[in-house]
DSSP file (Angstrom, degrees, kcal/mol; ACC not computed):
  #  RESIDUE AA STRUCTURE BP1 BP2  ACC     N-H-->O    O-->H-N    N-H-->O    O-->H-N    TCO  KAPPA ALPHA  PHI   PSI    X-CA   Y-CA   Z-CA
    1    1 A M              0   0    0      0, 0.0   103,-2.2     0, 0.0     2,-0.4   0.000 360.0 360.0 360.0 150.5   -7.9    1.7   10.0
    2    2 A N  E     -ab  32 104A   0     29,-3.1    31,-3.0   101,-0.3     2,-0.4  -0.957 360.0-166.1-127.1 144.7   -6.1   -1.3   11.4
    3    3 A L  E     -ab  33 105A   0    101,-3.0   103,-2.5    -2,-0.4     2,-0.6  -0.980  12.6-155.6-128.9 118.3   -2.4   -2.1   11.7
    4    4 A V  E     - b   0 106A   0     29,-0.6   103,-0.2    -2,-0.4   101,-0.1  -0.836  17.1-131.5 -97.6 124.6   -1.5   -5.6   12.7
    5    5 A D    >>  -     0   0    0    101,-2.7     4,-2.0    -2,-0.6     3,-0.9  -0.325  23.9-107.7 -72.2 155.6    1.9   -6.1   14.3
    6    6 A T  H 3> S+     0   0    0      1,-0.3     4,-2.6     2,-0.2     5,-0.3   0.874 118.2  58.2 -51.1 -43.1    4.3   -8.8   13.1
    7    7 A S  H 3> S+     0   0    0      1,-0.2     4,-1.7     2,-0.2    -1,-0.3   0.868 107.6  47.6 -58.6 -36.3    3.7  -10.9   16.2
    8    8 A A  H <> S+     0   0    0     -3,-0.9     4,-2.7    98,-0.3    -1,-0.2   0.881 109.6  51.9 -73.7 -39.2    0.0  -11.0   15.4
    9    9 A Y  H  X S+     0   0    0     -4,-2.0     4,-3.0     2,-0.2     5,-0.3   0.939 110.8  48.3 -60.3 -46.1    0.5  -12.0   11.8
   10   10 A L  H  X S+     0   0    0     -4,-2.6     4,-1.3     1,-0.2    -1,-0.2   0.892 113.0  48.0 -63.6 -39.0    2.8  -14.8   12.8
   11   11 A E  H  X>S+     0   0    0     -4,-1.7     5,-2.2    -5,-0.3     4,-0.6   0.930 114.5  47.1 -63.4 -46.1    0.3  -16.0   15.4
   12   12 A F  H ><5S+     0   0    0     -4,-2.7     3,-1.1     1,-0.2    -2,-0.2   0.946 113.8  44.1 -63.5 -51.4   -2.5  -15.8   12.8
   13   13 A F  H 3<5S+     0   0    0     -4,-3.0    -1,-0.2     1,-0.3    -2,-0.2   0.704 112.6  52.9 -73.7 -18.0   -0.8  -17.6   10.0
   14   14 A A  H 3<5S-     0   0    0     -4,-1.3    -1,-0.3    -5,-0.3    -2,-0.2   0.543 108.0-127.4 -87.9  -8.9    0.6  -20.3   12.3
   15   15 A G  T <<5 +     0   0    0     -3,-1.1    -3,-0.2    -4,-0.6    -2,-0.1   0.844  52.6 159.5  68.8  33.9   -3.0  -20.9   13.5
   16   16 A K    > < -     0   0    0     -5,-2.2     3,-1.6    -6,-0.2    -1,-0.1  -0.056  55.3 -73.8 -83.6-172.5   -1.9  -20.5   17.2
   17   17 A S  T 3  S+     0   0    0    107,-0.3     3,-0.5     1,-0.3   108,-0.1   0.779 125.1  47.4 -55.9 -40.0   -4.0  -19.7   20.3
   18   18 A N  T >> S+     0   0    0      1,-0.2     3,-1.5   106,-0.2     4,-0.7   0.284  75.0 113.8 -89.7  12.2   -4.6  -16.0   19.8
   19   19 A V  H X>  +     0   0    0     -3,-1.6     3,-1.0     1,-0.3     4,-0.8   0.823  68.8  61.0 -54.6 -36.6   -5.7  -16.4   16.2
   20   20 A E  H 34 S+     0   0    0     -3,-0.5     4,-0.5     1,-0.2    -1,-0.3   0.791  97.6  59.3 -64.3 -27.3   -9.3  -15.3   16.9
   21   21 A H  H <4 S+     0   0    0     -3,-1.5    -1,-0.2     1,-0.2    -2,-0.2   0.780 112.4  38.3 -69.8 -26.0   -8.2  -11.9   18.1
   22   22 A F  H <X S+     0   0    0     -3,-1.0     4,-1.9    -4,-0.7     5,-0.2   0.474  89.7  91.1-107.0  -3.9   -6.6  -11.1   14.8
   23   23 A L  H  X S+     0   0    0     -4,-0.8     4,-2.1    -3,-0.3     5,-0.2   0.929  87.4  48.1 -58.8 -49.7   -9.1  -12.6   12.4
   24   24 A E  H  > S+     0   0    0     -4,-0.5     4,-1.2     1,-0.2    -1,-0.2   0.947 114.1  42.3 -63.7 -51.8  -11.2   -9.4   11.9
   25   25 A P  H  4 S+     0   0    0      0, 0.0    -1,-0.2     0, 0.0    -2,-0.2   0.881 116.7  48.9 -66.9 -32.9   -8.4   -6.8   11.3
   26   26 A I  H  < S+     0   0    0     -4,-1.9    -2,-0.2     1,-0.2    -3,-0.2   0.870 112.7  46.2 -73.3 -34.3   -6.5   -9.1    9.0
   27   27 A T  H  < S+     0   0    0     -4,-2.1     2,-1.5    -5,-0.2    -1,-0.2   0.614  92.2  80.3 -86.4 -11.2   -9.4  -10.1    6.9
   28   28 A Q    ><  +     0   0    0     -4,-1.2     3,-1.6     1,-0.2     4,-0.2  -0.559  63.2 171.9 -89.0  71.2  -10.7   -6.5    6.5
   29   29 A I  G >   +     0   0    0     -2,-1.5     3,-1.7     1,-0.3    37,-0.4   0.824  67.3  56.5 -55.3 -42.6   -8.1   -5.9    3.8
   30   30 A K  G 3  S+     0   0    0      1,-0.3    -1,-0.3    -3,-0.2    -2,-0.1   0.735 111.7  44.5 -66.6 -21.0   -9.3   -2.5    2.7
   31   31 A K  G <  S+     0   0    0     -3,-1.6   -29,-3.1    -6,-0.1     2,-0.5   0.297  95.8 102.2-101.5   7.2   -9.0   -1.1    6.3
   32   32 A L  E <   -a    2   0A   0     -3,-1.7    34,-3.0    -4,-0.2     2,-0.4  -0.801  49.4-168.9-101.7 128.2   -5.6   -2.8    6.8
   33   33 A I  E     -ac   3  66A   0    -31,-3.0   -29,-0.6    -2,-0.5    34,-0.2  -0.930   3.1-165.1-112.4 142.6   -2.2   -0.9    6.6
   34   34 A I  E     - c   0  67A   0     32,-2.8    34,-2.5    -2,-0.4     2,-0.1  -0.945  12.4-143.4-128.4 109.7    1.1   -2.8    6.6
   35   35 A P  E >>  - c   0  68A   0      0, 0.0     3,-1.3     0, 0.0     4,-1.3  -0.449  24.0-121.7 -66.9 145.3    4.3   -0.9    7.3
   36   36 A T  H 3> S+     0   0    0     32,-2.2     4,-2.2     1,-0.3     5,-0.1   0.784 111.9  65.6 -60.3 -25.7    7.2   -2.2    5.1
   37   37 A I  H 3> S+     0   0    0      1,-0.2     4,-2.4     2,-0.2    -1,-0.3   0.855  99.8  51.9 -64.6 -33.0    9.1   -3.0    8.4
   38   38 A C  H <> S+     0   0    0     -3,-1.3     4,-2.9     2,-0.2     5,-0.3   0.881 106.2  53.5 -69.3 -37.1    6.4   -5.6    9.1
   39   39 A I  H  X S+     0   0    0     -4,-1.3     4,-2.5     2,-0.2    -2,-0.2   0.929 110.6  47.7 -61.1 -44.0    6.9   -7.1    5.6
   40   40 A Y  H  X S+     0   0    0     -4,-2.2     4,-2.7     2,-0.2    -2,-0.2   0.949 113.7  46.3 -60.0 -49.9   10.6   -7.4    6.4
   41   41 A E  H  X S+     0   0    0     -4,-2.4     4,-2.0     2,-0.2     5,-0.2   0.913 114.0  47.2 -63.1 -44.1   10.0   -9.0    9.8
   42   42 A I  H  X S+     0   0    0     -4,-2.9     4,-2.7     1,-0.2     5,-0.3   0.934 113.4  49.5 -61.1 -46.7    7.4  -11.5    8.5
   43   43 A S  H  X S+     0   0    0     -4,-2.5     4,-2.6    -5,-0.3     5,-0.3   0.912 108.6  52.7 -59.1 -44.9    9.7  -12.4    5.6
   44   44 A K  H  X S+     0   0    0     -4,-2.7     4,-1.2    -5,-0.2    -1,-0.2   0.922 114.4  41.1 -59.2 -46.7   12.7  -12.9    7.9
   45   45 A V  H  X S+     0   0    0     -4,-2.0     4,-2.3     2,-0.2     5,-0.2   0.933 116.4  47.3 -69.9 -46.8   10.8  -15.3   10.2
   46   46 A I  H  X S+     0   0    0     -4,-2.7     4,-2.7     1,-0.2    -2,-0.2   0.904 112.6  49.0 -65.4 -40.6    8.9  -17.3    7.5
   47   47 A L  H  < S+     0   0    0     -4,-2.6    -1,-0.2    -5,-0.3    -2,-0.2   0.801 113.5  48.4 -69.9 -26.6   12.1  -17.7    5.4
   48   48 A R  H  < S+     0   0    0     -4,-1.2    -2,-0.2    -5,-0.3    -1,-0.2   0.869 124.5  29.2 -74.7 -37.8   13.9  -18.9    8.5
   49   49 A E  H  < S-     0   0    0     -4,-2.3    -2,-0.2    -5,-0.1    -3,-0.2   0.604 134.9  -0.9-101.7 -13.7   11.2  -21.4    9.5
   50   50 A S  S  < S-     0   0    0     -4,-2.7     2,-0.3    -5,-0.2    -3,-0.1  -0.093  85.4 -82.0-140.7-121.5    9.6  -22.4    6.3
   51   51 A N     >  -     0   0    0     -2,-0.1     4,-1.8     1,-0.1     3,-0.3  -0.936  38.8 -87.6-155.9 175.5   10.1  -21.4    2.6
   52   52 A Q  H  > S+     0   0    0     -2,-0.3     4,-2.6     1,-0.2     5,-0.2   0.838 119.9  59.6 -60.0 -36.1    9.4  -19.0   -0.2
   53   53 A N  H  > S+     0   0    0      1,-0.2     4,-2.1     2,-0.2    -1,-0.2   0.911 105.6  48.0 -61.1 -43.5    6.2  -20.7   -1.1
   54   54 A S  H  > S+     0   0    0     -3,-0.3     4,-1.9     1,-0.2    -1,-0.2   0.901 111.9  50.0 -63.9 -40.6    4.8  -20.2    2.4
   55   55 A L  H  X S+     0   0    0     -4,-1.8     4,-2.3     1,-0.2     5,-0.2   0.907 108.5  52.1 -64.7 -42.0    5.8  -16.5    2.3
   56   56 A T  H  X S+     0   0    0     -4,-2.6     4,-2.0     1,-0.2    -1,-0.2   0.902 108.1  52.2 -60.5 -42.1    4.1  -16.1   -1.1
   57   57 A K  H  X S+     0   0    0     -4,-2.1     4,-1.9     2,-0.2    -1,-0.2   0.898 108.8  50.5 -61.2 -41.4    0.9  -17.5    0.3
   58   58 A I  H  X S+     0   0    0     -4,-1.9     4,-1.1     1,-0.2    -2,-0.2   0.951 113.3  43.6 -63.3 -49.5    0.9  -15.1    3.2
   59   59 A F  H  < S+     0   0    0     -4,-2.3    -1,-0.2     1,-0.2    -2,-0.2   0.771 109.9  56.6 -73.0 -23.6    1.4  -12.1    1.0
   60   60 A T  H >< S+     0   0    0     -4,-2.0     3,-1.2    -5,-0.2    -1,-0.2   0.894 105.4  52.2 -66.6 -40.0   -1.2  -13.3   -1.5
   61   61 A A  H 3< S+     0   0    0     -4,-1.9    -2,-0.2     1,-0.2    -1,-0.2   0.778 111.3  47.7 -65.2 -26.5   -3.7  -13.4    1.4
   62   62 A L  T >< S+     0   0    0     -4,-1.1     3,-2.1    -5,-0.1    -1,-0.2   0.363  80.2 132.7 -96.8   4.0   -2.8   -9.8    2.2
   63   63 A D  T <   +     0   0    0     -3,-1.2     3,-0.1     1,-0.3   -34,-0.1  -0.339  66.8  34.0 -59.0 131.1   -3.1   -8.5   -1.3
   64   64 A G  T 3  S+     0   0    0      1,-0.4    -1,-0.3    -2,-0.1   -32,-0.1   0.209  87.6 124.0 105.2 -13.3   -5.1   -5.4   -1.4
   65   65 A A  S <  S-     0   0    0     -3,-2.1     2,-0.9     1,-0.1    -1,-0.4  -0.331  73.2-100.7 -71.9 163.8   -4.0   -4.1    1.9
   66   66 A N  E     -c   33   0A   0    -34,-3.0   -32,-2.8   -37,-0.4     2,-0.4  -0.787  34.9-154.9 -91.9 105.7   -2.4   -0.6    2.1
   67   67 A V  E     -c   34   0A   0     -2,-0.9     2,-0.6   -34,-0.2   -34,-0.0  -0.689   7.2-155.1 -83.5 130.0    1.4   -1.0    2.2
   68   68 A V  E     -c   35   0A   0    -34,-2.5   -32,-2.2    -2,-0.4     2,-0.1  -0.922   4.8-146.1-113.6 117.4    3.1    2.0    3.9
   69   69 A D        -     0   0    0     -2,-0.6     2,-0.5   -34,-0.2     5,-0.1  -0.418  27.2-104.1 -75.1 152.4    6.7    2.8    3.0
   70   70 A L        +     0   0    0     -2,-0.1     2,-0.2     4,-0.1    -1,-0.1  -0.679  51.1 176.1 -74.1 122.6    9.1    4.3    5.5
   71   71 A N     >  -     0   0    0     -2,-0.5     4,-2.7     1,-0.0     5,-0.2  -0.671  45.6 -91.0-122.5 179.7    9.4    8.0    4.7
   72   72 A I  H  > S+     0   0    0     -2,-0.2     4,-2.5     1,-0.2     5,-0.3   0.904 122.8  48.9 -60.5 -44.1   11.2   11.0    6.2
   73   73 A Q  H  > S+     0   0    0      2,-0.2     4,-2.4     1,-0.2     5,-0.2   0.935 114.4  44.2 -64.7 -46.8    8.2   12.0    8.4
   74   74 A I  H  > S+     0   0    0      1,-0.2     4,-2.5     2,-0.2    -1,-0.2   0.920 114.2  51.2 -63.3 -42.5    7.6    8.6    9.8
   75   75 A A  H  X S+     0   0    0     -4,-2.7     4,-1.8     2,-0.2    -2,-0.2   0.923 113.6  42.4 -62.8 -45.3   11.3    8.0   10.4
   76   76 A T  H  X S+     0   0    0     -4,-2.5     4,-1.6     2,-0.2    -1,-0.2   0.902 116.8  47.2 -71.4 -39.1   11.9   11.3   12.3
   77   77 A D  H  X S+     0   0    0     -4,-2.4     4,-2.6    -5,-0.3    -1,-0.2   0.861 109.4  55.4 -67.7 -33.8    8.6   10.9   14.3
   78   78 A A  H  X S+     0   0    0     -4,-2.5     4,-2.5    -5,-0.2    -2,-0.2   0.885 104.3  53.4 -65.1 -38.2    9.5    7.3   15.0
   79   79 A A  H  X S+     0   0    0     -4,-1.8     4,-1.8     2,-0.2    -1,-0.2   0.911 110.8  47.1 -61.1 -41.7   12.9    8.4   16.5
   80   80 A K  H  X S+     0   0    0     -4,-1.6     4,-2.6     1,-0.2    -2,-0.2   0.922 113.6  47.4 -64.9 -44.4   11.0   10.8   18.8
   81   81 A N  H  X S+     0   0    0     -4,-2.6     4,-2.8     1,-0.2     6,-0.4   0.841 106.6  58.5 -67.9 -31.8    8.5    8.1   19.8
   82   82 A S  H  X>S+     0   0    0     -4,-2.5     5,-1.1     2,-0.2     4,-1.0   0.935 112.2  40.0 -61.4 -45.1   11.3    5.7   20.4
   83   83 A R  H  <5S+     0   0    0     -4,-1.8    -2,-0.2     3,-0.2    -1,-0.2   0.923 117.8  48.2 -67.5 -45.2   12.8    8.1   23.0
   84   84 A K  H  <5S+     0   0    0     -4,-2.6    -2,-0.2     1,-0.2    -3,-0.2   0.907 126.6  24.9 -65.7 -43.5    9.5    9.0   24.4
   85   85 A Y  H  <5S-     0   0    0     -4,-2.8    -1,-0.2    -5,-0.2    -2,-0.2   0.361 103.0-119.1-106.2   4.1    8.1    5.5   24.9
   86   86 A K  T  <5 +     0   0    0     -4,-1.0    -3,-0.2    -5,-0.2    -4,-0.2   0.929  56.7 163.3  57.8  47.9   11.4    3.6   25.1
   87   87 A L      < -     0   0    0     -5,-1.1    -1,-0.2    -6,-0.4    -2,-0.1  -0.742  41.3-113.7 -99.5 144.5   10.5    1.5   22.0
   88   88 A P     >  -     0   0    0      0, 0.0     4,-2.5     0, 0.0     5,-0.2  -0.270  43.1 -97.2 -63.4 163.5   12.9   -0.5   19.8
   89   89 A M  H  > S+     0   0    0      1,-0.2     4,-2.0     2,-0.2     5,-0.2   0.919 121.0  44.3 -52.1 -56.3   13.4    0.8   16.3
   90   90 A A  H  > S+     0   0    0      1,-0.2     4,-2.4     2,-0.2    -1,-0.2   0.904 114.5  50.1 -60.8 -42.2   10.9   -1.5   14.5
   91   91 A D  H  > S+     0   0    0      1,-0.2     4,-2.8     2,-0.2    -1,-0.2   0.880 108.9  51.6 -65.4 -37.1    8.2   -1.0   17.1
   92   92 A S  H  X S+     0   0    0     -4,-2.5     4,-2.3     2,-0.2    -1,-0.2   0.871 110.6  49.0 -68.0 -34.8    8.6    2.8   17.0
   93   93 A I  H  X S+     0   0    0     -4,-2.0     4,-2.4    -5,-0.2    -2,-0.2   0.922 113.5  46.6 -67.2 -44.2    8.2    2.7   13.2
   94   94 A I  H  X S+     0   0    0     -4,-2.4     4,-2.2     2,-0.2    -2,-0.2   0.937 114.3  47.3 -62.4 -47.9    5.1    0.6   13.5
   95   95 A F  H  X S+     0   0    0     -4,-2.8     4,-2.2     1,-0.2    -2,-0.2   0.913 113.5  47.8 -60.4 -45.4    3.6    2.8   16.3
   96   96 A T  H  X S+     0   0    0     -4,-2.3     4,-2.6     2,-0.2    -1,-0.2   0.886 109.2  53.3 -67.1 -39.2    4.3    6.0   14.4
   97   97 A T  H  X S+     0   0    0     -4,-2.4     4,-1.8     2,-0.2    -1,-0.2   0.923 109.0  50.0 -60.1 -43.9    2.8    4.6   11.2
   98   98 A A  H  <>S+     0   0    0     -4,-2.2     5,-2.9     1,-0.2     4,-0.4   0.918 110.3  50.3 -61.2 -42.8   -0.3    3.7   13.1
   99   99 A Q  H ><5S+     0   0    0     -4,-2.2     3,-1.3     1,-0.2    -2,-0.2   0.932 108.0  52.6 -59.0 -46.4   -0.5    7.2   14.5
  100  100 A Q  H 3<5S+     0   0    0     -4,-2.6    -1,-0.2     1,-0.3    -2,-0.2   0.859 117.6  37.6 -59.9 -36.4    0.0    8.8   11.1
  101  101 A Y  T 3<5S-     0   0    0     -4,-1.8    -1,-0.3    -5,-0.2    -2,-0.2   0.295 108.5-121.0 -99.8   9.0   -2.9    6.8    9.7
  102  102 A K  T < 5 +     0   0    0     -3,-1.3     2,-0.3    -4,-0.4    -3,-0.2   0.907  61.2 156.5  51.9  45.8   -5.1    7.0   12.8
  103  103 A A      < -     0   0    0     -5,-2.9     2,-0.4    -6,-0.2  -101,-0.3  -0.680  46.3-121.4-103.5 153.8   -5.0    3.2   13.0
  104  104 A T  E     -b    2   0A   0   -103,-2.2  -101,-3.0    -2,-0.3     2,-0.5  -0.799  26.3-134.7 -89.5 133.3   -5.5    0.8   15.8
  105  105 A I  E     -bd   3 118A   0     12,-2.7    14,-3.9    -2,-0.4     2,-0.5  -0.786  13.6-159.9 -90.6 131.1   -2.5   -1.5   16.4
  106  106 A W  E     +bd   4 119A   0   -103,-2.5  -101,-2.7    -2,-0.5   -98,-0.3  -0.957  33.7 137.3-109.9 123.1   -3.4   -5.2   17.0
  107  107 A T  E     - d   0 120A   0     12,-2.3    14,-2.2    -2,-0.5  -101,-0.0  -0.973  56.5-151.4-158.2 164.6   -0.6   -7.1   18.7
  108  108 A Q        +     0   0    0     -2,-0.3     2,-0.6    12,-0.2    15,-0.5   0.086  66.2 117.2-125.9  17.2    0.6   -9.5   21.3
  109  109 A D    >   -     0   0    0      1,-0.1     3,-2.0    13,-0.1     4,-0.4  -0.784  60.8-147.0 -86.3 116.6    4.0   -7.7   21.6
  110  110 A V  G >  S+     0   0    0     -2,-0.6     3,-1.1     1,-0.3     4,-0.3   0.707  90.6  75.5 -60.8 -22.3    4.3   -6.4   25.2
  111  111 A D  G 3  S+     0   0    0      1,-0.2    -1,-0.3     2,-0.1     3,-0.2   0.772 101.3  42.5 -60.1 -25.1    6.2   -3.3   24.0
  112  112 A F  G X  S+     0   0    0     -3,-2.0     3,-2.2     1,-0.1    -1,-0.2   0.537  84.0 108.9 -94.9  -8.7    2.9   -1.9   22.8
  113  113 A K  T <  S+     0   0    0     -3,-1.1     7,-0.2    -4,-0.4    -1,-0.1   0.768  85.9  28.5 -44.9 -49.6    0.8   -2.9   25.8
  114  114 A D  T 3  S+     0   0    0     -4,-0.3    -1,-0.3    -3,-0.2    -2,-0.1   0.220  93.9 112.9-103.3  14.9    0.2    0.5   27.4
  115  115 A L  S X  S-     0   0    0     -3,-2.2     3,-0.7     1,-0.1    -3,-0.0  -0.511  75.4 -92.2 -85.7 157.1    0.4    2.7   24.3
  116  116 A P  T 3  S+     0   0    0      0, 0.0   -11,-0.1     0, 0.0    -1,-0.1  -0.340 104.5  16.4 -68.5 148.8   -2.7    4.6   23.0
  117  117 A N  T 3  S+     0   0    0      1,-0.2   -12,-2.7   -13,-0.1     2,-0.4   0.853  93.1 135.1  59.3  40.8   -4.9    3.0   20.3
  118  118 A V  E <   -d  105   0A   0     -3,-0.7     2,-0.8   -14,-0.2    -1,-0.2  -0.973  46.6-157.3-122.1 132.4   -3.5   -0.5   20.9
  119  119 A R  E     -d  106   0A   0    -14,-3.9   -12,-2.3    -2,-0.4     2,-0.4  -0.882  26.0-172.1-103.9  97.8   -5.4   -3.8   21.2
  120  120 A Y  E     -d  107   0A   0     -2,-0.8     2,-0.4    -7,-0.2   -12,-0.2  -0.776  11.7-173.7 -98.2 134.6   -3.0   -5.9   23.1
  121  121 A F        -     0   0    0    -14,-2.2     3,-0.1    -2,-0.4  -103,-0.1  -0.993  30.6-117.2-126.2 123.3   -3.6   -9.6   23.7
  122  122 A K        -     0   0    0     -2,-0.4     2,-0.2     1,-0.1   -13,-0.1  -0.336  35.6-109.3 -61.2 134.3   -1.2  -11.5   26.0
  123  123 A K        -     0   0    0    -15,-0.5     2,-0.5     1,-0.1    -1,-0.1  -0.457  27.0-143.2 -67.9 130.2    0.6  -14.2   24.1
  124  124 A I              0   0    0     -2,-0.2  -107,-0.3     1,-0.1  -106,-0.2  -0.846 360.0 360.0 -96.8 126.7   -0.5  -17.7   25.1
  125  125 A K              0   0    0     -2,-0.5    -1,-0.1  -108,-0.1    -2,-0.0   0.467 360.0 360.0 -91.9 360.0    2.3  -20.2   25.2
């Protein structure tokens, strides 16, 4: 299973420098899990920088992926992981969701860099 972090989705859909790193996990829809916190973050950025039509196209491309809701177990484990790894709230939810589903996180967010089961790619400016 794969979990693509918000930073990687935004890189991919904008067609920026690191796009090739995220092509495989994003296009393997049946193996892709998407925490609802990522949907929120993607929506927030796209609606700020573009429009509803662009957002609809992105989520149409991701149709068939496994959307994971925030539940009590993920929330409480995320709080523990936030303290343990010094992660911000959203990152701890993403990390914990990946752990629960035994998924690899694909990201360019430095907060995940040294965590287990993470494929980190430095953001190219």
